[in-house]
C-alpha angles and dihedrals in degrees: 000000000000110000099175119123113270093223107044092187100060099038131100085249090061093049093049089047089052092048094049093042091054091048092049090047088049092048090049090050093050090046091050090048089052092049090049093050093047094044090048099045101032096043124226093292100053090036087057094050089052090047093049092046090049092047088055095050090047090049092052093047091060092074095051107084105065093202094291096110091052091044093052089048094055091045090050091048091053096043126092100174115104095201091049090049089058092050091049089050089054098047091046091053091052090049089049092052090053087052089050093058094047091050091051092051095045092046092054091049097048092046088074091058092046088060085066101039098045139043124213100065092283095146090053093051093050091045094056096038094050092079086073099014091092085081091077083078088062101076092060094042092051092045091053100047095039096048090042091054091038092239092148095156091057091046089053094047091048090056092048101045095045091053093045091050092049092051091047090051092049089051092053090050090049093050092050094042097245100117099139130149090250093048093047090052093050090049091053093050093046091054092060094043096050096047092044090058090051095051094043087065093043091057088059094216120205112220094190117116090020097158094047090053093043089054091054092047090048089053092049089047092054093052100035121356097057092056092048089047094051092049093045091050094052093041102043094037093052090045092050098042089080093084093049092052091045089053090048102044101029113015145266093275092066089048085060091051094048093046091051091053090049092053089050094048098041096081086071087075095045104095092035088054094043093050095046092048092049093047096042094106091046093045089050089056099042132087093212143027110244111247089226090063092051092047095048090048092053095048088049094050094050091048093043092052093056092045097047091055096047093048092044090052091051095047094049096043096047104023116029093020128181098347090066102036091116088069094072099072090040090054092052091053097043089050090060090051093049092050091060088046089053093048096056095048099093090045092048093049092053095047091049093046089055093054099245090152094150093054092047090051094052093048089046092053094053093047090049089053092052093048096044099047092039090056096042090054102035105038097063089049104035102017116208091354088062091053093051090049091053090047090055093051093047097048092045088055094049092047090053093043091050093052092047094047089048091052091049102049097033094053 
């Protein structure tokens, strides 16, 4: 039975979606401003070094979750007991802290290898930033526990405050003349860490009965979370390895161009992601996805595609100018890939909410294979353009597979 609101635009869901959407757009605008500041002040070479270092940290963070964050999210979505919710918060924060320590140790170790693989002092930057770089696992953690518990206001606030703090820190570095790739990366990490501590207190976690709650989380992780994790690791790591391969085969400068194109195209996915996160609890308890949701999502994606490319052209032509003209074609290609990513968000949320972890894992494996082999083949030949083409093919496959999976299990 379909339990979604008949009128999406006057419901609590629509208001939460709007709040989260505005927060995400605000976050993207602040992120875009920070990228513009860095690209303009650092120049293409240093901005490329920063982008490659950031890509490495984000790539490492993908592996440090082990399915627990997804398991907690599903438990919170199905839970209706406030006291138990607080205990789940408490247990999940302890689990997250263990993950942070493991991330730190691994980053320190891998930085030694990066000294050999990459030039331009990349290993040193990763080694120093790793002491706060664990905070790059926080956004996924916060998204999972806050959407699972339907604390959409908190999720929106987290996105806003972390981005504001990052821009403030960058501005301070700019004023004092210390805007370097390392300092920018440290500022990014600190912005997540500080805001996380603040919200951890606001959630008022209860650490009582930790081992009982941990046992329940472990059980959920074995039958659900670990499957989602394995699929996500293969999928997202294959999707994000493109920047590392561009840095290795082409150079850090092209990583900066590719990253800039991604930041301009990412807003296309904003409303789709916000709507899916806001409706996660409803989707998890609904037999079907409302046709209204799918229609609104499609209209938004088409409109956002046009706007992203127009605004990107104006920014590059009148702000960044000739040094960044290569970004334009990359923006067009990445916009297509992000469109497919936005289109599969409602389907993916519904499949996730109903616990079809094995199905998601299989889809993610196939998408990862397309991404990985596409990048390996195309990047040495076409550079960043090859990475964008591989992303288009991979996201189209995942969109098609998500629709087919939904039709099969929902019938």
